[in-house]
N, C-alpha and C positions, 0 to 999 in steps of 0.2 A: 668457404663461399664458392659458388659456381654460377656461371651464366646459364639461364634457362630461357629459351625462346617463348614468346607470348602464347603460342599454341600448345605448349607443354606445361604451362603453369597450372597448379592444382590448389583448390581451397585448403587452407591449413599451412601452406608453405610460408616461411617468414622472410622478409626482405633483409638482405645483408647490409644495405646502406640506404640512406634517405633517398627518396625519389622526388626529384625537383621538376618544376615546370619553368622553362626558360631561364634556368640557373638561379631563380629567385625563390619563389614560394615552394616550400616543402609540401608536396602533394600527399605522400605517404611516408611515415617515419620508419626508420629501421626497427626491425623485430616485430612489426605489426603483422599478424596473421592475415593472409589473403583470403578473401571470400569470393564467391562467384561474381557478385556484383562489382567488387573492387577490381577483379581481373578484367571484366568487361569494360570498366571505366578506363583502366590502363590501356586496353586494346583500342578503345575509341579515340584516345589521345595520340595514337600513332606510335607508341613504343614498340620496338621490335622484340624486346625481352628485358629481363631484369636480373640482377644478382640476388640469389637466395642463399640462406644458411640452412643446411639440413644435415642429417646424420652422416651421409657419405662425404660431405665436404666441410664439416664443422671446424676442422683444424687446418684448412687451407686458407692462405692469404694471398691475394693477387695484388701486387704492387702496381700503382699507376706509373706511367712514364714520367709525368710531372704531378705535383700536388694538386688536390682537388681545388683549392683556393686559386691557384694560378690558372687552372683550366677555366674556371668560371670567369676570372678577370679577362683572360685572353679572348674568350668567346664574346664577352660584352664589348670589348674594344673593337673587335672585328665587326660585330653587328652595327655599332655606331658608325664606323667608317663606311660600311656598305650603305647605310641609310643616307649618309651625307652625299655619297656618290650618286645615289639614285635621285636625289633632289638637286644634283649639279652643284653642290657646295664644295668649296675647297677644304680638304680634310687635313690641313697642316697640324692642327692640335691633336687629332687622333693618331696621325702618323707618329708624332712624338711619344704618345702614350704606348702605342704598339711597339715602338723601338725599345722602351723600357721592359715591356712584357717579354719581348724576344730575348733580351739579355738575361732575364731571370730564367727563361726556359732553357737556354743553352747551358747556364750554370748548373741547373738541376740535373740535366741529362749528363753533363760531364762528371758530376759528382758520383754517378753510378754507371760508368761506361760499359760495364760487362753485363748489364741487365738484358735478359731476353724479353721481348715484347709479348706479353701473355694476355693482352687486353682484348676483350670483345666489347665494343663501345655501346653505351646506352644513349639513345637519342630518339627524338620524335621526328615526324615528317616536317613539322613546322620549323625546327631549328637545324635541319639537315645541312644547309650551306655553311653555317658557322662551325658546327661540329666537324664537318668535312675539312674545312680550311685548317682548323687546329690540328686534326689528326694527321693531315698531310705534312704540316710543319713539323710535328713531333717525329714522324717516321723519317722525314728527310734529314733531320738532325741526327737521328740514330744511324742512318746510312752514312752521313758525313763523318761521324765519329769513327766508324769502321774504316773509312777511306783516309783517315788521319788529316782531315782539314783543320786549318788553324781556327782559333776562336773567332777572329774577324770573318773568316769565310763561313763558319757555322752561323754566325749572327746574320750575315747577309743572305745566306741560304734560307734560314728560318723566316726572315722577313719576306722574301719573295714567295715562299711557300704559303705563308699565312694569308697573303692577299692575292694568291695566284688566280682566283676565280672572280676577282672584282669586276671584270668585264661582263659577267652575267647579269649585273643590275641593269645593263643597257639592252638586254634581250627581252622580247615580249614574254611575259610570265606564262601565257597560255601555251607557248612553245616549250618552255622549260619544264612545265608540269604536265605535258600531254601524256596520257596513259598509254596511247598506242604508238605505232611506228610513225616516225617523222617522214614527211615527203621531202623531195630534193631541195625545195626552197627553204623549208624549215631547217633542214640539216645545214644548209649553207649559212643560215642566220646564226645557228648555234656555233658554227665554226668561226664566226667573227668575234666571239667573246674574248679570245686571247689578245687579238690585235686591238680591240676597243679598250680593254683593260690597260694595255701597255700605253696607248695614246693618252688615255685619261691620266695615268700616273705621271707620264713624262711632262704633261702640260701643267699639272697641279702640284706635284710633290717633288721634294728633293730627297731622293733615296738613291742608294748605290746603283750604278748602271747594271751590274750583274744581277741584282735583285729584279730590276725592271725587265731585263732580257729573259729571266726565268718565267715571268708572267707571260711574255710573248711566245716562248718556245716550249711550254710544258706539254703541248700536244704534238710536237714533232716526234718522228719515229727514227730509230737508229738506222733503218734501211731506206730512209728518204721518202716514205709514203705517208708522212704526217702532214700537219698544217700549222700555221698558214703559209709557210715559205717552202716546204718540201726539203728542209735541210736534212743532212744525214751525218752519221758518225760524229766526229769531233767538230763539224760545222755547228753543231748544237752545243751551247755552253754546258759545262758540267752541271750547273744548278738545274737547268732545264731537263737534263737526262736523269738526274736524281728525282726531281719532283714528278716526272712522268711515271716512274715506278710507284712512288708513294700514292699518287693521285689515282691510278688505276686500281691498285689494291684496295684502298679505302672505299672507292666507289663500288667495287664488286661485293664487299662485305656489308653493304648497306641495302636496305629495302628501298626500291624505287617505284614510281607509279606504274612502270611497265614490266617489273619483274621482282621476284623475291631475292633476298640477299643470298650470296654464296657463303658456304662455310669457309672459315679461314684456310683450311686445307685445300679446298677447291680453288680459292683465289690464289693461293701459293702455286698450285699447279699451273694456273693460267699465266702467272708472272714468269715461271720457269719456261713455259712454252714459247715466250717471247724473247728468250735469250738470243742475242745477236741479230734479231730481226726487228722486233718492236723496241727492244730495250738494250742499253749498253751492258755488255756481259759483266764488266767489273762492278757495275751498280747492282745488278741482279745477284751476283755472288756476295756482295756486302749485305744485301737485303736478307737473303736466306740464312745468314749467320746470326741474325738478331730477332727475326720475327718467327714466332712459333706457329706452325700449321695446326698443332693441337694444343691450344692454350691450357694452362693449369685449370683444373676443374672440368675439363671436357671428358664426358663419358664415351668410352670407345669399346669396340669389339676387336680382338686380335684375330689373326689368321688361324690360330689354334683353337678358336671358339671361346676363349676366356674373355670375360667382360671386366672392365676396370675404369678407374678414374685417373686422369693424368695428374701427377703430383710434382713432376720436375721435367724441365727441358734442358737440352744441352746445345751449346753453340755449334760445336763441330758436327753434330748429328741431329739436326733439328727435327727430322721425321721419325726419330726413334726415342721416344720419351720414357721416363720411369712411370710405371702404372701401379696403382694399388688395386688389388683384385676385389671385385664385387661378386658376392654369391648370396643367393636366397634373399635378394633385395637389400642387402646391407654390406658394408665394407668388412674386410678381413684384415688379418695381420700379415698377409702375404703380398709381396711386391714382385713385379717383373721389370727388370731394367733392360730394355731392348738395346741400349747403347753399349752396355758393359758386360752383360751376362752371356758367356760363350755358348751356353745351352740354348740361347734364343736367337741365334744368328739367322735362322730361316723363318722367324716369326716377324710379322709386320702388323701395322694397324690396318685392319680391313675396312672398318667404317666407323663413323661417328654415330653414337646413339642419342636419341632424344629421350631423356628420362626426367 
């Protein structure tokens, strides 16, 4: 299987997994051949892309960070919590449910601590917020595992990350979804969401203080140029520094009303460019050990002109994957291992191909 953006889908390609609407109804089943009409329907619903099964990727399996069932459950609980917050209800029952989801998430990630994150997420515009919150939580825990946080710390980190954007329910939706550039007043309103989320949680919920502070500080910058308090370096709690990296990365790889999604490799470059100014250096170092800039199933062109599909990534050399060569429109039995083949020391990934 491999991820293909919506603009590169072609009639006859088959889905590698069921395509769901709002985590409930199956919209298109696995192995159903795509038609032009079906592709346009998928596009109209706001999907950025889908996973397909084809000849060049048929023996590739891309493991999720957590199980699909837990993903669906987590997004549902976050959705319910945000709906209650939007109607000014006290969310105590949903916080308890989310607490259980968080425990399961931490255990699943800990059971496979050495996993590289190879996922390109499937989401629609309509469920962006809930998918984003879950992705930020999963990425934050992955970072926390590398930093050797305790189970209790991982739990509280995941909880803060899962609800980090709850303050956005108190922001005018026309501002949140504005396709163009925000003016100064609109930007200031957006910047209020972290404080509003923190104040709401502090008033309504009994959750660990570190988790609530993560909600407040996830837009602070390591150099002190963030908001809402202009904190810098260790003045920002560790959870806030971790969630900051996960939040920016996941936002970059998502289509937004005002721009197209970055490729994972482009988003990784952005994160690395923020080393020691926007982001905590040790958090960035942990992040790049686990998140693949060229996820499994990505078609690439190497600097020697060879085209191939990524079949394996390595923690110590994340930008130098193992690639299976593609020639004449099909895969071959030839592999290039950029990390371990001494003959390939001067060869790099030149670009990502849309195929």
